[in-house]
KEKOL-802030 format. One line per field, with one value per residue (C-alpha): x, y, z; residue number from 1; chain. Coordinates in nm, 2 decimals. Last residue first. Layout:
N
xx <- X  ...
yy <- Y  ...
zz <- Z  ...
pos <- NUM  ...
unit <- A  ...
This chain:
368
xx <- -5.88  -5.52  -5.59  -5.89  -5.66  -5.39  -5.66  -5.87  -5.56  -5.48  -5.84  -5.83  -5.50  -5.64  -5.93  -5.70  -5.51  -5.82  -5.97  -6.32  -6.38  -6.37  -6.66  -6.61  -6.26  -6.43  -6.70  -6.43  -6.23  -6.54  -6.61  -6.28  -6.26  -6.57  -6.93  -7.18  -7.44  -7.21  -6.94  -7.22  -7.32  -6.97  -7.00  -7.20  -6.89  -6.74  -7.04  -7.03  -6.67  -6.70  -6.57  -6.85  -7.08  -6.89  -6.93  -7.31  -7.34  -7.14  -7.45  -7.66  -7.37  -7.27  -7.63  -7.65  -7.31  -7.41  -7.73  -7.51  -7.27  -7.55  -7.65  -7.67  -7.93  -8.16  -8.02  -7.79  -7.42  -7.33  -7.23  -7.15  -7.30  -7.16  -7.22  -7.00  -6.70  -6.76  -6.43  -6.23  -6.54  -6.63  -6.27  -6.30  -6.62  -6.49  -6.21  -6.46  -6.68  -6.37  -6.31  -6.67  -6.63  -6.28  -6.40  -6.51  -6.74  -6.62  -6.78  -6.91  -6.83  -6.57  -6.79  -6.57  -6.30  -6.53  -6.71  -6.41  -6.24  -6.58  -6.56  -6.21  -6.28  -6.56  -6.37  -6.07  -6.31  -6.47  -6.14  -6.01  -6.35  -6.33  -5.98  -6.07  -5.82  -5.86  -5.54  -5.67  -5.79  -5.67  -5.38  -5.58  -5.33  -5.41  -5.20  -4.92  -4.66  -4.37  -4.48  -4.82  -5.08  -5.23  -5.50  -5.50  -5.21  -4.86  -4.64  -4.29  -4.33  -4.31  -3.95  -3.63  -3.81  -3.81  -3.48  -3.65  -3.62  -3.79  -4.08  -4.13  -4.11  -4.38  -4.60  -4.55  -4.59  -4.92  -5.04  -4.91  -5.07  -5.41  -5.70  -5.51  -5.75  -5.51  -5.51  -5.69  -5.47  -5.07  -4.80  -4.63  -4.67  -4.88  -5.17  -5.05  -5.16  -5.51  -5.51  -5.43  -5.71  -6.00  -6.29  -6.21  -6.28  -5.92  -5.94  -5.61  -5.33  -5.09  -5.34  -5.65  -5.95  -5.75  -5.94  -6.17  -6.21  -6.55  -6.54  -6.22  -6.35  -6.67  -6.47  -6.26  -6.58  -6.60  -6.23  -6.25  -6.27  -5.95  -5.78  -5.96  -5.82  -5.48  -5.48  -5.66  -5.37  -5.12  -5.32  -5.26  -5.50  -5.43  -5.60  -5.37  -5.50  -5.30  -5.39  -5.26  -5.05  -4.94  -4.66  -4.54  -4.47  -4.08  -4.13  -4.31  -4.01  -3.77  -3.96  -3.67  -3.39  -3.64  -3.74  -3.36  -3.28  -3.57  -3.46  -3.10  -3.22  -3.24  -3.55  -3.63  -3.67  -4.00  -3.96  -4.08  -4.38  -4.54  -4.76  -5.09  -5.36  -5.16  -5.28  -5.44  -5.49  -5.37  -5.17  -4.89  -4.76  -4.42  -4.26  -4.04  -4.25  -4.54  -4.42  -4.40  -4.73  -4.87  -4.67  -4.83  -5.17  -5.16  -5.02  -5.30  -5.59  -5.45  -5.40  -5.77  -5.93  -5.73  -5.84  -6.19  -6.19  -6.02  -5.83  -5.53  -5.18  -4.98  -5.06  -4.81  -4.72  -4.58  -4.40  -4.39  -4.23  -3.86  -4.02  -4.04  -4.16  -4.00  -4.07  -4.29  -4.41  -4.06  -4.00  -4.28  -4.11  -3.74  -3.85  -4.03  -3.76  -3.50  -3.75  -3.79  -3.41  -3.35  -3.58  -3.71  -3.63  -3.87  -4.14  -4.49  -4.64  -4.90  -4.77  -4.72  -4.71  -4.48  -4.58  -4.51  -4.76  -4.90  -4.90  -5.10  -5.05  -5.33  -5.32  -5.57  -5.64  -5.89  -5.93  -5.96
yy <- 19.18  19.04  18.69  18.81  19.02  18.75  18.49  18.71  18.78  18.43  18.33  18.60  18.47  18.10  18.24  18.43  18.13  17.92  18.15  18.05  17.95  18.30  18.34  17.95  18.02  18.31  18.05  17.77  18.01  18.10  17.74  17.66  17.97  17.81  17.85  18.11  17.94  17.67  17.94  18.15  17.85  17.84  18.19  18.05  17.92  18.27  18.42  18.12  18.21  18.33  17.99  17.93  18.01  17.79  17.52  17.56  17.58  17.25  17.00  17.26  17.34  16.99  16.90  17.22  17.14  16.77  16.91  17.16  16.87  16.65  16.34  16.01  15.75  15.69  15.34  15.48  15.40  15.72  15.85  16.21  16.48  16.73  17.09  17.21  17.02  16.78  16.58  16.67  16.63  16.29  16.17  16.26  16.09  15.75  15.78  15.86  15.57  15.34  15.48  15.40  15.05  14.99  15.10  15.43  15.35  15.64  15.88  16.07  15.89  16.15  16.46  16.74  16.68  16.59  16.90  17.13  16.98  17.04  17.42  17.46  17.30  17.52  17.82  17.74  17.66  18.01  18.19  18.06  18.15  18.50  18.53  18.44  18.22  17.95  17.72  17.39  17.20  16.86  16.99  17.00  16.99  16.88  17.09  17.06  17.23  17.09  16.73  16.82  16.56  16.49  16.56  16.51  16.30  16.42  16.20  16.33  16.55  16.22  16.18  16.08  15.89  15.56  15.45  15.15  15.25  15.58  15.38  15.14  15.42  15.62  15.34  15.24  15.61  15.62  15.31  15.45  15.78  15.57  15.48  15.45  15.41  15.50  15.86  15.96  16.08  16.11  15.89  15.85  16.13  16.06  16.17  16.54  16.52  16.40  16.63  16.94  16.86  17.01  17.12  16.81  16.80  16.89  17.20  17.23  17.48  17.24  17.16  17.34  17.32  17.37  17.60  17.36  17.49  17.39  17.06  16.97  17.05  16.86  16.56  16.59  16.57  16.17  16.16  16.37  16.07  15.94  16.28  16.34  16.00  16.10  16.44  16.36  16.13  16.40  16.60  16.99  17.02  17.34  17.37  17.41  17.49  17.42  17.55  17.41  17.51  17.26  17.24  16.89  16.78  16.79  16.58  16.32  16.32  16.22  16.15  16.03  16.26  16.54  16.50  16.48  16.78  16.97  16.88  16.99  17.32  17.50  17.55  17.30  17.43  17.39  17.39  17.03  17.13  17.35  17.63  17.73  17.74  17.75  17.46  17.47  17.86  18.17  18.37  18.60  18.89  19.01  19.28  19.35  19.63  19.41  19.13  19.35  19.48  19.12  19.03  19.32  19.24  18.87  18.93  19.19  18.97  18.68  18.91  19.08  18.74  18.60  18.92  18.86  18.50  18.56  18.26  18.33  18.18  18.41  18.37  18.17  18.27  18.04  18.10  17.90  17.91  17.83  17.48  17.33  17.65  17.99  18.13  18.42  18.46  18.44  18.80  19.00  19.31  19.20  18.84  18.98  19.23  18.95  18.71  18.99  19.05  18.68  18.63  18.26  18.09  17.95  18.23  18.13  18.30  18.57  18.77  19.12  19.05  18.75  18.48  18.35  18.07  18.08  17.86  17.93  17.84  17.92  17.93  17.81  17.84  17.58  17.77  17.49
zz <- -3.02  -3.04  -3.20  -3.40  -3.63  -3.70  -3.74  -3.98  -4.21  -4.20  -4.33  -4.60  -4.71  -4.75  -4.94  -5.18  -5.26  -5.29  -5.55  -5.65  -5.28  -5.16  -4.93  -4.86  -4.69  -4.47  -4.35  -4.31  -4.08  -3.89  -3.82  -3.71  -3.49  -3.31  -3.39  -3.31  -3.12  -2.96  -2.86  -2.73  -2.50  -2.38  -2.28  -1.99  -1.83  -1.83  -1.67  -1.41  -1.30  -0.94  -0.81  -0.60  -0.89  -1.11  -0.86  -0.83  -1.20  -1.26  -1.30  -1.51  -1.71  -1.79  -1.90  -2.10  -2.27  -2.34  -2.53  -2.74  -2.82  -2.94  -2.74  -2.94  -2.90  -2.62  -2.55  -2.28  -2.33  -2.50  -2.82  -2.91  -3.15  -3.37  -3.47  -3.18  -3.36  -3.62  -3.69  -3.39  -3.16  -3.32  -3.28  -2.90  -2.89  -3.02  -2.75  -2.49  -2.60  -2.54  -2.21  -2.11  -2.24  -2.08  -1.73  -1.56  -1.30  -1.05  -1.29  -0.99  -0.67  -0.55  -0.56  -0.41  -0.65  -0.95  -0.92  -0.88  -1.18  -1.36  -1.27  -1.37  -1.70  -1.78  -1.66  -1.90  -2.20  -2.12  -2.10  -2.43  -2.59  -2.46  -2.59  -2.96  -3.16  -2.91  -2.88  -2.98  -2.67  -2.53  -2.29  -1.97  -1.67  -1.32  -1.09  -0.83  -1.08  -1.27  -1.31  -1.41  -1.37  -1.72  -1.97  -2.33  -2.26  -2.34  -2.11  -2.15  -1.85  -1.65  -1.67  -1.87  -2.14  -2.30  -2.11  -1.99  -1.64  -1.73  -1.90  -1.62  -1.34  -1.51  -1.52  -1.16  -1.06  -1.24  -1.03  -0.70  -0.79  -0.81  -1.03  -1.37  -1.67  -1.95  -2.06  -2.38  -2.65  -2.63  -2.51  -2.85  -3.12  -3.42  -3.19  -3.26  -3.62  -3.57  -3.26  -3.47  -3.73  -3.53  -3.74  -3.97  -4.36  -4.40  -4.59  -4.77  -4.76  -4.59  -4.33  -4.26  -4.02  -3.71  -3.45  -3.26  -2.89  -2.81  -2.97  -2.78  -2.43  -2.52  -2.60  -2.28  -2.05  -2.05  -1.93  -1.63  -1.39  -1.49  -1.42  -1.10  -0.97  -1.08  -0.94  -0.62  -0.54  -0.58  -0.33  -0.40  -0.69  -0.88  -1.21  -1.51  -1.86  -2.17  -2.51  -2.83  -3.13  -3.41  -3.64  -3.50  -3.84  -3.77  -3.44  -3.64  -3.91  -3.62  -3.27  -3.07  -3.19  -3.19  -2.84  -2.71  -2.91  -2.79  -2.42  -2.48  -2.65  -2.98  -3.15  -3.43  -3.79  -4.01  -4.38  -4.43  -4.22  -4.48  -4.33  -4.53  -4.29  -3.96  -3.72  -3.39  -3.43  -3.24  -3.48  -3.37  -3.61  -3.74  -3.89  -3.57  -3.43  -3.51  -3.30  -3.01  -3.03  -3.08  -2.75  -2.58  -2.72  -2.63  -2.29  -2.23  -2.33  -2.11  -1.80  -1.86  -1.88  -1.58  -1.38  -1.47  -1.36  -1.02  -0.87  -1.09  -1.14  -1.39  -1.75  -1.97  -2.33  -2.60  -2.92  -3.25  -3.59  -3.41  -3.35  -3.01  -2.83  -2.73  -2.42  -2.28  -1.93  -1.81  -1.88  -2.03  -2.19  -2.19  -2.30  -2.60  -2.70  -2.68  -2.89  -3.16  -3.17  -3.22  -3.49  -3.45  -3.79  -4.05  -3.99  -4.08  -4.37  -4.32  -4.61  -4.46  -4.09  -4.14  -3.89  -3.55  -3.47  -3.13  -2.82  -2.50  -2.14  -1.90  -1.52  -1.24  -0.86  -0.75  -0.41  -0.18
pos <- 368  367  366  365  364  363  362  361  360  359  358  357  356  355  354  353  352  351  350  349  348  347  346  345  344  343  342  341  340  339  338  337  336  335  334  333  332  331  330  329  328  327  326  325  324  323  322  321  320  319  318  317  316  315  314  313  312  311  310  309  308  307  306  305  304  303  302  301  300  299  298  297  296  295  294  293  292  291  290  289  288  287  286  285  284  283  282  281  280  279  278  277  276  275  274  273  272  271  270  269  268  267  266  265  264  263  262  261  260  259  258  257  256  255  254  253  252  251  250  249  248  247  246  245  244  243  242  241  240  239  238  237  236  235  234  233  232  231  230  229  228  227  226  225  224  223  222  221  220  219  218  217  216  215  214  213  212  211  210  209  208  207  206  205  204  203  202  201  200  199  198  197  196  195  194  193  192  191  190  189  188  187  186  185  184  183  182  181  180  179  178  177  176  175  174  173  172  171  170  169  168  167  166  165  164  163  162  161  160  159  158  157  156  155  154  153  152  151  150  149  148  147  146  145  144  143  142  141  140  139  138  137  136  135  134  133  132  131  130  129  128  127  126  125  124  123  122  121  120  119  118  117  116  115  114  113  112  111  110  109  108  107  106  105  104  103  102  101  100  99  98  97  96  95  94  93  92  91  90  89  88  87  86  85  84  83  82  81  80  79  78  77  76  75  74  73  72  71  70  69  68  67  66  65  64  63  62  61  60  59  58  57  56  55  54  53  52  51  50  49  48  47  46  45  44  43  42  41  40  39  38  37  36  35  34  33  32  31  30  29  28  27  26  25  24  23  22  21  20  19  18  17  16  15  14  13  12  11  10  9  8  7  6  5  4  3  2  1
unit <- A  A  A  A  A  A  A  A  A  A  A  A  A  A  A  A  A  A  A  A  A  A  A  A  A  A  A  A  A  A  A  A  A  A  A  A  A  A  A  A  A  A  A  A  A  A  A  A  A  A  A  A  A  A  A  A  A  A  A  A  A  A  A  A  A  A  A  A  A  A  A  A  A  A  A  A  A  A  A  A  A  A  A  A  A  A  A  A  A  A  A  A  A  A  A  A  A  A  A  A  A  A  A  A  A  A  A  A  A  A  A  A  A  A  A  A  A  A  A  A  A  A  A  A  A  A  A  A  A  A  A  A  A  A  A  A  A  A  A  A  A  A  A  A  A  A  A  A  A  A  A  A  A  A  A  A  A  A  A  A  A  A  A  A  A  A  A  A  A  A  A  A  A  A  A  A  A  A  A  A  A  A  A  A  A  A  A  A  A  A  A  A  A  A  A  A  A  A  A  A  A  A  A  A  A  A  A  A  A  A  A  A  A  A  A  A  A  A  A  A  A  A  A  A  A  A  A  A  A  A  A  A  A  A  A  A  A  A  A  A  A  A  A  A  A  A  A  A  A  A  A  A  A  A  A  A  A  A  A  A  A  A  A  A  A  A  A  A  A  A  A  A  A  A  A  A  A  A  A  A  A  A  A  A  A  A  A  A  A  A  A  A  A  A  A  A  A  A  A  A  A  A  A  A  A  A  A  A  A  A  A  A  A  A  A  A  A  A  A  A  A  A  A  A  A  A  A  A  A  A  A  A  A  A  A  A  A  A  A  A  A  A  A  A  A  A  A  A  A  A  A  A  A  A  A  A  A  A  A  A  A  A  A  A  A  A  A  A
């Protein structure tokens, strides 16, 4: 099994001069982007967002180049229209009341159901798909993946601001996103039959049309034969995005080939995952996680080292060990959120200027 993978990234579309998010999707820009990139670029739920999709890959270097090229090409097209793209889980100064929904039957349905919560969804994430052809494997691995989710969240934090305010969290995006129904940590489902029973109950009740309305932190994709990681903020730096994707791919291989690992997931271990998810959002890579053992907490850095040691043979087999090892660099240097806060603190006596400098860095770093 090759464990091929693909990445989807959401960006904010902003005015290149002011850094403010656009209220409406400029039709000429979107037409130019689609002409250049085809189906690999799409609009998003709100008109201030745009999404790119990489081609399925088995080679990590090719995926890295593909993602970098997509960002740069989209950034160039945006610049030609007086715009820029920002890869961040939240925009530092955006005001959600000014958001406008994109056109489309699905978006109309979602907005009708979510109401204000839908309008507040000014959030950008990264989704990583890893191919798992067996539908039963997708449910089984999803459940056994849960203890790793806080680590992916910590490594990707890029959303420390909301409505021009430091939130005190490194990853505020998920705090806002979890207002939506059917988000967060998946339930302890063991088989495809259990998952299908859950989906069928909601569909029959008119709650949702299909399984694509399940927005868990990790889920089996309805459209593709993949297990889709949805927890991470979109990473501002391309290298960080590839590192998180590589780590997720290696863990997926490890769990698939070792079906006894994390087989003992239960209500207690899931509750600890939920707590650690919060700690990842709050403290990022500088934090620590709870664990059942009586040895006390484990730092994010320590957990990363444990996971790297465990999946190193899988990463080597997939040709992505170097990308996985870049996760150490994220912990050492900090995430996008750490950098944003450092820039903000440099100009703390002038919050308006500080936020402008943060936005400028995001625009520059997104397309490096």
